Every structure is written in C-alpha cells, then in structure tokens.
N, C-alpha and C positions, 0 to 999 in steps of 0.2 A: 451678816447676822444669821445665826443658825435658825432654820425653820423647824417647827415641831414635827414629830414623826408619830405614826400610829404605834411604833415599837416603844415609845416612851410612856404608853398608857397601858394599864392592866387590861388584858383581853382586847387590846386595841384592834387587832386584825379582824376578829369576829364582829366587834361592835361597829367598826367602820364599814365592813361589808354589808351589814344589815342596813345602815343608813344609806349607803350607795344604792342598794337595791330598792329601797323605799322612795328615795328622793331623786330618782333619775328617770328621765323620759328617753327611752332607747329608740331612736329613729333608725332608718336603714343605714345611716352613716355614723352620726355622732350620738353619744350618750350625754344628754343635756341635764346638768344639775338644775333642779327646779326650786330650790329653797334659797337661803341667804347667799348673797354674792357681794363681793367687794365693789368699789366704785369702778374698777377696771373689768368687771364681769366675771371674775374667778369665783367659783363656789367655795364656801367656807362654812365650817361647822365646829362645834365644841364637843370634846370628850374629856370628862373628868377635869374640867377647868382649863384644858389646853385647846387653843384654837388651831385648826388644821385646814389646809387648802384641800379642797375636794379632789383636784386632779393629781396632786402629790399622793394623797391617801389612796386613790385608785391605783396608781402605779405600784405603790408598796403592797397593796392587797393582792394584785393580780400578777405582779412581776417579782418584786422583792425590794430590799433596801436601796435607797438612792445614794450613790457615792457622795461622800462628803464634799461640799463646796459646789455641787452641780445643781442646775435648775432642771425642771421638767418642761420640755418644749412641746408645743402642739403642732403637728403636721397639718392639721385642718384649719389652723388659725382661728379657732373658736374657744375663747377662754373658759366658757362654761362646760366644755366637753370633758368627760371623764372616761372616754373609751380608751382602754389601755393600748389598743392598736394604733391610736393617734398620738401616743405619748412616748417621749424618749428623753434620756438625760442629755444635758448639754451645758456648755460653759456660758458665762455671762456674755462673752464676745459673740458666740453663736446666737444667743437670745436676742442681742441687739441687732445682729445682722438680719435675722428673721423679721424683726419688727420693721427695720428700715426698708427691706426688700418688698414688704407688703404694704408700704405706704402709710405705716402707722407711726413713723418717727415725727420729730418736731417739724411742723410745717407741711407734713405729708397729706393731711386731710384738707379737702376743699369745702366740706360741709360739716356742720355740727351734728351731734347725734339725732337731733330732731329734723334734720334735713334742710336747715337754713344755710345759705351760702356764706362762706367766710369772705365777703367782699369788703371794700373800703368803708362803705356806709354801715354795714352790719357788724363790723369787727372792732372790739375794744381790746387794747393790749395793756394790762396792768404794768405799772412801772417796776413793781417789786418782784416779778417773776416772769420767766420765759413761758408765756401762755397766751392764748387767744380766748376772748369771751364773746359769745354770741349775744348781741344786743337784744334781738327779738326774744330769745329765751329768758334773758335777764328781766325784761319788762314783764313777761308772762309770769315768771316765778314770783316777782315782786307783787304783782296784782293778786295772785293766789295766796301769797303769804299774808298780805294785809286782810284779805277776806277771812282768813283763819283766826285772826287775832280776836280773843275773847277776854272778858274780865276774869281774873284769876279766882278760882274757888277759895272759900274761906273755911271749909270744914272737911273732915276726912271723907264723909259721904259724898260731898260734892267733888272731891278729888277722884274718888273711885269712879263716879259716873263720867267725869270728864275724860279719865283715862280709857274707860270703855268706849267712849265715842271716838277717841283718837285711833284705837286699835281697830274698831269697826270700820272706820273710814279708810285707813291706810294698810291694814293687815298686821298679822302677828309676825314678829321677827324672832327667829331662833338662832342661838349661837353667840350673840353678843347683844348689848343693849339696843343698838340702832345701827343701821347701815353706815359703813365707813366710820368706825369708832374713833379713829385718830383725827378725823376732820372736825375740830371743835368750832370752826368758823363757818358761818352760813355763806357758802361760796355762790357767786352769781351764776356759775355754770352747773350747779347741782340743785336738786330739789331741797328746799329748806328742811331742816331737821324735823320740824313739827308736822311735815307732810310725808315723812318716810315711814315705812313699816317699823314697828318698835316691839321690844319685849315688854312685859308687864311692868317691870321695874323702871324702864326708860319712860313708858307712858305715864306712870305715876309722877315721876320727876318732871316731865314735860308739862303735865296738867297743873302742877303746883308752881312751877317757875318759868315755863315757856322754853326750857332747854332740857333735853333728855340726859345731859351730862351733869346738870347742876343739882345739888342736894339742897333741901330746906327742911326745917323742923316739921312742917306740915306734911311734906312729901315722905319724910322718914317715918312719921306716925302712920301714914297710909300703908307704906311698905311693911311696917311691923304688923299692922292689923291683918293684912293679907297673909303674911308669913305664919302668924299664929293661928290662922284659920285653916291652914293646910296641914293635915295629918298631925295636929297638935303643936306644930311649930318646930324650929330647929333645937338642937341641944343647947346652944348658947344664944344669948339675947343681944349680942352686939350687932351693930347695923350691917356689918359685912356678912355675918352669919344669916341674918334675916334676908338680905338681898340674895345670897346664894341659895337659900331655901326656896324662895320664890322662883329663881332662875331654874332650879332643878325641875320644878313642876312645869315651868314654861317650856323647857327644852325637851320634855319627854317625847319620845317617838309617837307620832300620830296626833299630837296636840294641835288643835286648830284655832283659827281666829274666833270662831263661834264659841269654843270652849272658854277662851280667855274673856270674851265679852260677857258670857253668862256668869262666870265666876265674879267678876267685878260688879256687875249689876246686882247679883244676889247679895253680895256683902254690903253694897251700898244701901239697898232697900230693906234687907233683913239681917242686920249685923249680928244678931244673936245666933244665927246659923253658921255652921262650919262647912268648909269645902270638903 
C-alpha cells in the first residue's frame, strides 16, 4: 500500500518542517515526536486531509523523496524518532530483519509494555490471532473502563460538557479522531477508546454513543453546533463538511487541550456565543 508523501500536499515540505520543529523534542541523540502516535509508537499527523508518518516526512524534508516501495528504517530502534541521521530507506525484508534481530518479532518480548512478565499464568493467547495478551493489564483496563461508564447525555449541552470532560481527562488528539483509528474493537491489550486522547469530533461522538467512531443524531447535532460556532461555519452544511470544519480548528498548530475544553464548555454554558 502506497504511503502518503509531503510532496502530495501543497507546500507540504514547508508545512511539514514547521510541524516537525514545533512537535519534536530534540535530545542529544534522538529527535522524539511529541504528539499523536500510532499503536506501534510512530509519529503521525495530518496535512490537508492526508495522514503522514512523522519519520517518513522528516526524511523527505531533510533528505529527499523516498524511493517507491521502500520503507524508512530506524538505526536507533526508536519509532518516535524523526532525526534524519537515524533514518534510511530499506526494503520490507530489511525491516523485518531489523525487527527480529532486536527482539521485537513474534515471541521475542518477555514482558508486556507495562512490565508484566509473559509467563504461563499471566499470558492469554486469543484463538483468532497470533498474539499474547497480558492478563494483569487486561484486568486493570477492564476495571478502569467500567469506572468510566456513565449514563449517556440526552441534550446537546450535556454532550458538549461530557466531551469536554473526556478531552480534559485524556488529552486532545490532533491528526485523526482518536489513537489507532483502524482499531474499532476495544482490544484487551490497549487502552479502551473512551480513555484515549481524542479530537473534538471523536469526543462528541464518544460522549453521545460511548464509541468515538460511532455517529448518532445527537452527536451530529453537537458537531454541527460546534462547527457553526467556529468562524461562521463551513461553506456546506453536510455532516462531512461540519466534521472537517471542526477538525481544521482542532488540528491548528499550537492548539491545546485547554483550548478545546474551553471551547466546549463555553458553547455548552453560553450557546448564544460564538468561538
């Protein structure tokens, strides 16, 4: 599958460079991407509707186009790193060799990301996929998930306030609706969706349905209300244009969790005012 490139986007190199400069913590060795990441730890962001991997974008910004069909490999073995000195093009075979030689292949890890040992007692193996599940993490995530369950709001104002609480607790996500957008199932080895950082659109959907991917009439009404309160609203009034308008505000450089919470609280408590 072809990966998106900064060269597919108008002024992509300049815009990507600005994001990399703003969202990178440059240590003595690695340049660590500090914003949205995939489940595997790779930085990811959005430009003009296209989702780009931060490490690939950094290579293109600082080195040049990536040869077709090649991956960008990390010599530092740190997925969040965007230091061009640590990046090089390589084939899928080289990528898999790097993974296996560093103990990250199937069965290579002895402990889960939280440090629990993959022993016989603590390991569950789902029958439908080649994976291991940490039982200790699964119990903890289930406990926290149940604590988060609340009655669904029944008004637009209540949805706005509930979405503000979600973002306040978990953080604002930029670049996509929610961490790991393709994972629509609450995996026992991942944090439940309702406890992950979210965009405003995702938080409004989650507040109204319990799922940041699922739409509802009440959620769409809340999204539309927010969209029409930002700079007069989008040119078109369909739900996709309304979501895109909110996403554009959400993804602006420098936008913070506090900004999103303040907007939602203001609209919920004083709906006659505009953002």
